[in-house]
C-alpha positions in Angstrom: 177.1 122.3 -51.0 178.7 120.4 -47.9 181.8 121.5 -46.4 183.3 118.2 -47.9 182.1 118.9 -51.4 183.7 122.4 -51.3 186.8 120.9 -50.2 186.8 118.6 -52.9 186.0 121.0 -55.4 188.8 123.4 -54.2 191.2 120.4 -54.6 190.2 119.6 -58.0 190.4 123.1 -59.1 194.0 123.5 -57.6 195.0 120.2 -59.3 193.5 121.3 -62.6 195.6 124.4 -62.2 198.9 122.3 -62.1 199.1 122.4 -58.2 199.7 119.2 -56.5 198.4 119.7 -53.1 198.8 117.4 -50.1 195.4 116.8 -48.5 197.3 117.8 -45.2 196.8 121.5 -46.2 192.9 120.6 -46.0 192.4 120.3 -42.4 194.8 117.5 -41.9 193.0 115.1 -44.1 196.1 113.6 -45.1 196.9 112.2 -41.6 195.3 108.7 -42.7 197.4 108.7 -46.0 194.4 109.5 -48.3 195.8 111.6 -51.1 193.8 113.0 -54.0 193.6 110.4 -56.6 197.2 109.3 -55.6 198.4 112.3 -57.4 200.1 114.1 -54.7 201.3 111.5 -52.4 205.2 112.3 -51.6 207.5 110.2 -53.7 210.2 109.9 -50.8 208.5 109.9 -47.3 211.9 110.2 -45.5 213.7 113.4 -45.9 217.3 114.0 -44.3 217.5 118.0 -43.5 220.9 119.0 -42.6 221.1 121.8 -40.0 224.0 123.7 -38.3 223.6 124.5 -34.4 222.0 127.8 -34.6 218.6 129.0 -33.5 217.3 129.8 -37.0 217.2 126.0 -37.5 214.0 126.0 -35.3 211.4 125.5 -37.9 213.1 122.5 -39.2 213.4 121.0 -35.7 210.1 121.9 -34.7 208.3 120.3 -37.7 210.1 117.1 -36.9 209.4 117.3 -33.1 205.8 118.5 -33.1 204.9 116.1 -35.8 203.9 118.8 -38.5 205.7 116.4 -41.1 203.4 113.5 -40.6 200.6 115.6 -41.1 201.8 116.2 -44.8 202.9 112.5 -45.3 206.7 112.8 -44.5 209.3 112.1 -42.0 211.6 114.9 -41.6 215.1 113.8 -40.1 217.0 116.6 -38.8 220.6 116.0 -39.2 223.2 117.8 -37.3 226.3 119.0 -39.2 229.6 120.5 -37.9 230.1 123.1 -40.7 228.8 125.1 -43.6 231.3 123.3 -46.0 230.0 120.0 -44.7 226.5 120.9 -45.3 227.5 121.9 -48.9 229.3 118.6 -49.6 226.6 116.6 -48.4 224.0 118.4 -50.4 225.9 117.9 -53.5 226.9 114.4 -53.1 223.1 113.4 -51.9 224.1 112.4 -48.5 221.4 115.1 -47.5 218.1 115.7 -49.2 217.8 119.4 -48.0 219.2 121.6 -45.7 218.8 124.8 -43.3 221.5 126.6 -45.1 222.9 130.1 -46.0 221.4 131.9 -48.7 224.7 132.8 -50.6 225.9 129.2 -50.1 223.3 127.9 -52.2 224.0 130.6 -54.8 227.8 129.9 -54.6 227.5 126.2 -55.3 225.0 126.9 -58.3 227.9 129.2 -59.8 230.8 127.0 -58.8 232.2 129.4 -56.2 233.6 128.3 -53.1 233.1 124.6 -54.0 231.8 122.2 -56.7 229.3 123.3 -59.3 225.7 122.1 -59.2 222.4 123.1 -60.1 220.8 124.2 -56.8 217.4 125.5 -55.5 216.1 128.0 -52.8 212.8 126.6 -51.9 212.0 129.4 -49.3 213.3 131.7 -46.8 213.4 130.2 -43.3 213.7 133.1 -41.2 214.6 137.1 -41.5 216.9 138.9 -39.0 218.6 137.7 -35.9 222.3 137.5 -36.5 224.8 139.9 -34.9 228.1 141.3 -35.3 230.2 140.7 -32.1 233.5 142.8 -31.3 236.0 141.2 -28.6 235.7 142.7 -25.0 239.5 143.8 -25.5 238.2 146.1 -28.5 235.5 147.4 -26.6 237.7 148.2 -23.5 239.7 150.4 -26.0 236.6 152.1 -27.2 235.8 150.2 -30.4 232.2 149.4 -29.7 230.6 150.1 -33.3 231.8 150.8 -36.8 233.0 154.5 -36.4 235.0 153.7 -33.4 236.5 150.3 -34.7 237.7 152.3 -37.8 239.2 155.1 -35.2 241.1 152.5 -33.3 242.2 150.7 -36.4 243.7 153.9 -37.8 245.6 154.6 -34.6 246.7 151.1 -33.4 248.2 149.5 -36.2 248.2 145.8 -36.2 246.7 142.9 -38.3 242.9 142.9 -37.4 241.1 139.6 -37.8 237.3 139.3 -38.4 235.5 135.8 -38.9 232.4 134.6 -41.0 231.0 131.5 -41.3 231.2 130.6 -45.0 233.1 132.5 -47.9 229.8 133.1 -50.1 227.4 133.2 -47.0 225.2 135.5 -45.3 227.4 136.3 -42.5 230.3 137.0 -44.7 228.3 139.4 -46.6 226.8 141.2 -43.3 230.3 141.8 -41.8 232.0 142.7 -45.0 229.1 145.3 -45.7 229.3 146.7 -42.2 232.9 147.1 -42.2 232.8 148.8 -45.6 230.2 151.2 -44.4 232.4 152.4 -41.7 235.3 152.8 -44.3 237.2 149.6 -43.6 238.0 147.5 -46.3 237.6 143.9 -44.9 240.5 142.4 -47.1 242.9 145.3 -47.4 242.6 146.6 -43.9 242.1 143.3 -42.3 242.1 139.4 -42.4 238.9 137.5 -43.0 238.7 134.1 -41.7 236.1 131.1 -41.7 235.1 129.5 -38.5 232.2 127.3 -38.1 229.3 128.9 -36.1 229.4 126.5 -32.8 233.3 127.5 -32.7 233.1 131.2 -32.8 232.7 131.8 -28.9 235.7 129.4 -28.2 238.1 131.1 -30.8 237.2 134.6 -29.5 237.9 133.6 -26.1 241.4 132.3 -27.0 242.1 135.7 -28.9 241.9 134.1 -32.5 239.8 137.2 -33.7 238.8 140.6 -33.1 235.1 140.3 -34.4 232.8 137.9 -36.0 229.3 137.6 -37.6 227.3 134.4 -36.9 223.7 133.7 -36.0 222.2 133.4 -32.6 222.7 132.2 -30.0 226.3 132.6 -30.3 226.3 136.5 -30.3 224.5 136.5 -26.9 226.5 133.5 -25.6 229.8 135.8 -26.1 228.0 138.4 -24.0 227.1 135.8 -21.2 230.5 134.6 -21.2 231.7 138.0 -20.8 234.2 137.9 -24.0 232.4 140.1 -26.3 230.1 142.9 -27.1 227.3 143.3 -29.8 228.3 146.1 -32.2 225.4 145.9 -34.4 222.5 143.4 -35.1 222.0 142.3 -38.7 218.4 143.7 -38.8 219.8 147.1 -38.2 222.2 146.7 -41.3 219.0 145.6 -43.4 215.7 145.3 -41.7 213.9 142.0 -42.5 217.0 140.8 -44.4 216.7 137.3 -46.1 218.9 134.8 -43.9 218.9 131.0 -43.9 217.0 129.2 -46.6 215.4 125.8 -47.2 217.9 124.7 -49.9 218.3 121.6 -52.0 219.4 120.6 -55.3 217.5 121.0 -58.6 217.7 117.4 -59.2 215.7 116.8 -55.9 213.0 119.1 -56.8 212.5 117.5 -60.3 212.7 114.2 -59.0 210.4 114.4 -55.9 208.2 117.6 -56.6 205.3 116.3 -54.1 207.8 115.4 -51.1 209.5 118.7 -51.8 206.0 120.6 -51.4 204.9 118.4 -48.3 208.2 119.3 -46.5 207.7 123.0 -47.3 204.2 123.0 -45.9 205.4 121.3 -42.6 208.4 123.7 -42.0 206.0 126.8 -42.9 203.4 125.5 -40.3 206.2 125.1 -37.7 207.4 128.6 -38.3 203.9 129.9 -37.9 203.6 128.0 -34.8 206.8 129.4 -33.5 205.8 133.0 -34.1 202.3 132.6 -32.6 202.8 133.8 -28.8 205.2 133.6 -26.1 204.6 130.1 -25.1 205.5 128.7 -28.2 208.7 130.6 -28.5 209.8 129.4 -25.1 208.9 126.0 -25.8 211.0 126.3 -29.0 213.9 127.6 -27.2 213.7 125.1 -24.8 213.5 122.3 -27.4 216.5 123.7 -29.8 218.7 124.2 -26.8 219.0 120.3 -26.2 222.4 118.8 -26.9 220.8 117.0 -29.8 220.4 120.4 -31.6 222.2 123.8 -30.5 223.5 122.5 -27.3 223.6 125.6 -25.0 221.5 126.9 -22.2 217.9 127.9 -22.8 218.8 131.4 -21.6 221.2 131.9 -24.4 218.4 131.5 -26.9 215.1 132.7 -25.2 216.0 136.4 -24.9 216.7 137.3 -28.3 214.4 135.1 -29.6 211.7 137.5 -27.9 213.4 140.7 -29.3 215.2 141.3 -25.5 218.5 142.4 -26.4 221.6 143.7 -24.5 224.7 144.8 -25.9 227.3 143.5 -23.1 228.0 147.2 -22.2 224.9 148.0 -20.0 222.5 148.8 -22.8 219.3 146.7 -23.2 216.5 147.2 -25.5 213.4 145.6 -27.1 213.8 145.0 -30.8 210.6 144.5 -32.7 212.7 143.2 -35.7 214.0 140.2 -34.0 214.4 137.0 -35.8 210.9 135.8 -37.3 209.9 132.4 -38.8 206.8 133.3 -40.4 205.3 136.8 -39.7 202.0 136.3 -41.2 203.7 134.9 -44.2 205.9 137.7 -45.2 209.3 135.7 -44.1 209.0 132.6 -46.4 208.7 134.1 -49.9 212.0 133.6 -52.0 212.2 137.0 -53.6 214.3 137.0 -56.8 215.8 140.3 -55.7 217.1 138.7 -52.2 219.2 136.1 -54.3 220.3 138.8 -56.6 221.8 140.9 -53.7 224.1 138.2 -52.6 225.1 137.8 -56.3 226.3 141.6 -56.3 228.2 141.1 -53.1 229.8 138.4 -54.3 231.0 140.4 -57.4 231.9 143.1 -55.1 234.2 141.2 -53.0 235.7 139.4 -55.9 234.4 135.9 -55.4 232.6 136.4 -59.0 235.3 137.6 -61.6 232.6 138.8 -64.1 228.9 140.0 -63.8 226.4 137.1 -64.0 223.1 137.5 -65.4 221.8 138.4 -62.1 217.9 138.0 -62.9 218.3 134.8 -64.8 220.5 133.1 -62.2 217.8 134.1 -59.4 215.0 132.7 -61.5 217.0 129.6 -61.9 217.6 129.0 -58.1 214.5 130.6 -56.5 211.5 128.2 -56.6 209.2 131.0 -56.8 206.4 129.2 -58.7 206.6 126.2 -56.4 206.3 128.6 -53.3 203.2 130.1 -54.7 201.5 126.5 -55.3 202.6 125.8 -51.4 201.1 129.2 -50.3 198.0 128.8 -52.4 197.1 125.6 -50.8 197.9 126.7 -47.3 196.0 129.8 -47.8 198.9 132.2 -47.3 199.0 135.6 -49.2 202.1 136.0 -51.5 203.6 139.2 -52.7 202.6 139.9 -56.9 206.2 141.3 -57.3 209.1 138.8 -56.7 211.1 142.0 -56.3 211.2 144.1 -53.3 213.1 147.3 -52.2 214.8 148.2 -49.1 217.3 150.7 -47.9 220.5 149.3 -45.9 222.5 150.9 -43.2 224.5 153.1 -45.4 221.4 154.7 -46.9 221.9 152.8 -50.3 218.7 151.4 -51.8 218.7 148.1 -53.2 215.7 147.0 -55.4 217.2 144.6 -58.0 216.4 147.0 -61.0 220.1 147.4 -62.1 222.3 145.1 -60.3 225.4 145.7 -62.4 225.4 149.5 -61.6 224.7 148.6 -58.0 227.4 146.1 -57.7 229.8 148.5 -59.3 228.8 151.4 -57.3 230.5 150.7 -54.0 233.6 152.7 -53.1 235.1 150.1 -51.1 235.3 146.7 -52.9 238.0 143.9 -53.7 239.2 146.0 -56.7 239.0 149.3 -55.1 242.5 150.7 -54.5 
């Protein structure tokens, strides 16, 4: 049988199995606009994808800049947004089709927490790792450089301490709350929590509005470059290979434009794979996203940590193998149900949810596992058989999704704890 015959047979078998596959997955055959019997042609060819100026928007940006989107029959229009609240509102009202978005924000909207309630979808992970918790240089000068030393300073030097995150239900809020609590600090009773958009973090620390913050790169490294903060911990040291940003949209969009959704996912996965392939690609990505159209910072603020080259602002440097990844042989992008459930346990822990939800049922509604499997199958990317995964966080507590109620109620420090 000819190669073309084999491709057509593979295509037919996938379509028969209910998998609408863009021809672009088969050696770029879709570039001329020829789809299998027209069945998988994207229904909507121009897709507006919102992003916040952070390094981890890179796979969305590079899918557009490098033309991976055209290969799959769509045009990605990256749209720069000022805040996560703005991203939320524009997703809900349809101004944006999709977004580079915080995992917990999508879950919050789905359950009507921290904003309007609307059925939402996590299509896939965009990245693992690569965020950091920064403490002000003033705190570091007093010896507060990590969790235990911060707790010691707060116990002896009594005043109001303020810590910033980027959105109430988002990833950065959950990382900094978890880290503070692991050091014995209640983020709400022992301190004040505020919300600040990522690009404004460094400026706010510079004028003394906060003692610490959690945000995505490049703003952690930027604080070090500017001499105003130190890295207390990276988020991969809180949870190695943790879920971070997602490609998020509304459930209505997925239902109305399934082929478009798959095509965009393929383009962004391919861009993530490109970024993770070699030094030159990472440097090209850093140069591209540093531009004022995207992150608007110096290339140096991005390219060190994207390569795993870390410094903490106090003389320590190290190479971190668990730096930000966008593909990592396909392990990054799978939307594990247990990942979504974890954010819900933390929302319950910190009083954002008043009652326990049906954790697994909500995750199944939001995380588009079957859709992702279709895309991965078409792209010949391995997917895990089990949509749950197990991990041990920095405090030694294991999360595996098996008993979320017990897990959520098991923390000594929580919103309801005295």
